[in-house]
Every structure is written in structure tokens, then in C-alpha cells.
LUMMAR-885563 format. One line per field, with one value per residue (C-alpha): x, y, z. Coordinates in steps of 0.05 Angstrom, whole numbers, always signed. Last residue first. Layout:
residues N
px = X ...
py = Y ...
pz = Z ...
This chain:
residues 291
px = +51 -9 -29 +41 +35 -33 -17 -81 -47 -35 -76 -126 -122 -122 -191 -215 -200 -227 -298 -296 -284 -252 -180 -127 -176 -208 -150 -136 -215 -199 -146 -183 -244 -302 -353 -300 -350 -352 -283 -275 -321 -306 -223 -251 -275 -213 -173 -131 -55 -75 -35 -48 -117 -126 -97 -131 -201 -190 -168 -228 -272 -236 -252 -322 -338 -329 -277 -246 -169 -130 -94 -59 -2 +70 +84 +31 +14 -30 +17 +31 +99 +63 +18 +72 +118 +57 +44 +113 +132 +67 +71 +139 +121 +66 +113 +165 +118 +81 +150 +169 +108 +50 +102 +86 +140 +175 +160 +216 +210 +273 +297 +272 +310 +252 +269 +238 +229 +208 +177 +151 +165 +234 +210 +156 +193 +236 +306 +314 +259 +219 +174 +145 +133 +122 +84 +76 +15 +28 -22 +35 +55 -17 -15 +60 +42 -34 -3 +52 +5 -39 +20 +51 +122 +145 +142 +130 +78 +62 +38 +34 -7 -3 -45 -24 -7 -73 -109 -178 -206 -238 -170 -132 -182 -180 -105 -100 -167 -115 -63 -104 -52 -71 -145 -123 -107 -175 -174 -233 -245 -202 -219 -289 -266 -242 -209 -151 -148 -144 -144 -173 -156 -175 -248 -245 -196 -143 -165 -101 -120 -185 -179 -114 -135 -164 -101 -61 -107 -115 -40 -42 -99 -60 -1 -34 -65 -62 -39 -53 -61 -80 -71 -105 -85 -126 -102 -33 +10 -12 +45 +103 +77 +88 +156 +172 +139 +183 +242 +242 +222 +279 +326 +293 +303 +354 +319 +262 +303 +328 +254 +246 +301 +261 +207 +261 +267 +194 +186 +246 +225 +159 +190 +240 +184 +136 +191 +212 +180 +147 +214 +233 +282 +285 +353 +353 +320 +274 +267 +198 +217 +290 +260
py = -489 -483 -424 -394 -404 -382 -316 -273 -256 -325 -324 -305 -356 -411 -374 -384 -456 -472 -437 -475 -543 -593 -575 -601 -595 -537 -501 -498 -468 -414 -390 -402 -358 -372 -383 -432 -490 -480 -476 -538 -577 -540 -563 -639 -637 -611 -667 -651 -633 -573 -519 -549 -567 -496 -456 -497 -487 -409 -409 -445 -389 -337 -357 -371 -302 -273 -316 -265 -274 -272 -339 -312 -361 -353 -384 -360 -290 -244 -256 -181 -189 -217 -151 -103 -142 -127 -57 -39 -75 -48 +30 +23 -3 +46 +103 +83 +83 +147 +180 +139 +172 +205 +260 +301 +355 +352 +297 +245 +254 +295 +245 +182 +187 +152 +182 +143 +186 +153 +196 +241 +312 +317 +268 +317 +369 +349 +342 +294 +302 +242 +231 +174 +197 +148 +172 +129 +168 +212 +261 +316 +256 +259 +340 +342 +279 +311 +382 +358 +325 +374 +428 +385 +399 +324 +333 +269 +267 +211 +207 +141 +140 +89 +88 +68 +127 +172 +181 +218 +215 +284 +303 +287 +309 +377 +378 +364 +415 +468 +450 +465 +475 +399 +420 +464 +403 +364 +311 +278 +205 +189 +263 +264 +214 +277 +332 +317 +245 +219 +141 +96 +26 -10 -10 -47 -103 -127 -194 -194 -182 -172 -114 -91 -66 -10 +19 +12 +45 +103 +116 +115 +160 +209 +202 +225 +278 +292 +249 +205 +135 +103 +42 +36 +7 -37 -106 -96 -117 -55 -9 -58 -77 -5 +1 -66 -41 +37 -1 -49 +14 +53 -3 -12 +53 +34 -16 +41 +85 +23 +11 +81 +60 +16 +68 +111 +56 +46 +115 +122 +63 +87 +158 +116 +65 +132 +162 +230 +299 +306 +286 +361 +355 +285 +288 +360 +334 +389 +394 +392 +326 +344 +404
pz = +325 +274 +314 +305 +220 +222 +251 +276 +338 +354 +419 +358 +321 +380 +408 +335 +336 +405 +376 +315 +350 +294 +313 +265 +203 +237 +241 +162 +155 +205 +170 +109 +124 +81 +136 +175 +164 +91 +94 +122 +78 +15 +35 +52 -28 -52 -18 +39 +65 +106 +80 +10 +10 +49 -4 -62 -38 -28 -104 -122 -84 -108 -185 -163 -134 -64 -35 +8 +2 +70 +70 +3 -5 +2 +61 +97 +83 +125 +181 +197 +169 +104 +109 +117 +62 +9 +35 +25 -39 -76 -51 -73 -144 -151 -127 -180 -237 -219 -219 -284 -319 -281 -260 -322 -302 -370 -424 -415 -339 -302 -247 -211 -148 -110 -37 +18 +91 +153 +212 +160 +162 +122 +68 +61 +56 +8 +19 -55 -99 -119 -55 -6 +65 +125 +191 +254 +285 +351 +338 +314 +263 +234 +233 +201 +147 +129 +122 +78 +36 +26 +15 -38 -31 -48 -112 -130 -71 -28 +40 +79 +148 +208 +272 +346 +361 +341 +279 +291 +218 +222 +256 +196 +147 +170 +167 +97 +84 +120 +72 +7 -44 -75 -82 -139 -183 -176 -234 -241 -228 -167 -148 -136 -67 -39 -70 -39 -18 +50 +52 +105 +122 +192 +180 +113 +152 +116 +81 +45 -26 -16 +39 +15 -54 -29 -4 -56 -107 -53 -58 -135 -131 -88 -129 -193 -162 -86 -24 +36 +56 +118 +160 +227 +289 +327 +324 +369 +308 +273 +310 +304 +230 +210 +237 +201 +136 +145 +159 +98 +46 +82 +55 -4 -34 -85 -114 -124 -166 -202 -213 -249 -293 -321 -336 -364 -421 -429 -445 -490 -523 -537 -565 -607 -645 -648 -696 -665 -682 -624 -571 -596 -539 -499 -483 -465 -408 -369 -296 -257 -228 -209 -166
């Protein structure tokens, strides 16, 4: 496997000067971005297909993995509600070793294929759902089992791996190969492979949220104003889209109970119920509702 290979270029790494070690690590992270660029067509395809499943307003978005890959997947999942207003109840993650593995390694858990199958059954994944599985090796039994089980239940599956022709890529509906090659420290896939996975997940989920109407222009219209900084940001967003002053934006947000999309619509449609119906008819897409 490429991810387990030892590159002669980095031999005797422990004897190198600090500056050369850091330069080598940084260079490999730059090359990781190149691996993501090569996978952009697959990322686009995955996001478009996922949006088609989730646009009905009922499907859920799940992420799965073990070890570093699993933690990166969970990180992407938990950022979606505060950033894009994606509902918590439509977000899920299946992590080998459970939530405890977020802060304490549980490497043995990655071999538990039966646990992956059990978690998929417990989550009751269905045809309307989407699941993203991430594994640097592409062979992790837990993650491969999750992908296969979810796919057998009709869910749309996406596999992200750093080795070509890996079982995870072959099992998923859409496979995304990130060709990061051997690590500076052989087998330490928290390095370049992890960087590529984080960027790929970021690109996929952001494009997905844009296609699901969670972004208007380049503004986060789903952001939750749960603190002072975010409240001010919400005001600026409403002011910019509606073309009103900050004071008016605050009033609209208060009437909309913090919902930016509804606040913008209330500037054009004073009746809150009528504005909600308009937004619902547009599938939550503010641009369509404003038409």
C-alpha cells in the first residue's frame, strides 16, 4: 500500500536539522493539495449526487471512519449545523470505538466489521440518506463494512481513500482516490493523507451545502447567531442581502427568531406565515424564494 510505504528520500530523518524536517513536512502537505485537485471531478460528482438525495428535505448525511480518518470525518459533520444551519437531526457519524475514540485512540476498533454493520442498522440508513466513509488505507474493515451495509440498504455511499483500487473505493457508489503516496514518517497517515482528507471533506461538504441552498451569494445564510460575534454577522448578512441598515436588519432578525433567510423574506413579505410558506415552497433556497 502506498500509505504504508517508506520513501528513501526521507531516510535518516531523525538526523536532519529542524528546518529541513519542517520543510519536508510542509512540502508533502503542499503535494497533498495536488492530490485533492486531481480528485475534483469525483468530488463534484459526489456532491451533486448527494444533493439530489438530500434535497427532498428528509434525507440524512452521515460520516464514518476509524482513527484519524474517523475523527476528521466527525469534525466535518459537527461543523455543518453551526456553519450552514444544517439540522442536527439530519447529521450523523459512525466512529469506530464510539465517541470516546474522539479523544482517546481506539485502534483495535477499526477491525470490528460487525460493529460497523450494527451501527448502520441502528441508524436505519435508507435510500434517502447519504454516507461518506473515509480510510487512508481504503481497507479498514469497520469502514468498508459500513459502506457495504449502507449501500445494501439503498443509501448513496461515498468512499475516500489514499490507496488506488482499495476495497473502500470499489464498494462505494462514488470512490474518491487521494494519491498522497508514502508519508515522510512511514505509515503516519495523520500527515499528508490526513491533510488531503480534511481538504477533500471540506470541499465536498461546502459544495453540497451550496447546492442545497445553504449559501446565498457567498454568505452563510444558515449561520446560527448563538453568540455576539455571530449575531453581528447575521445582521450584516441580512443588511447586505435585503439592502437595509443594521437597525432594520436587527428588527427583521428578531421577528424571524434568528433565521437569516426568513428575516430577508420578511423585508419583502411582512406576514411571517406567508414568508415561511414562500421559503418552504422554494425548498429552503433563499434565491428561489426571492424570485
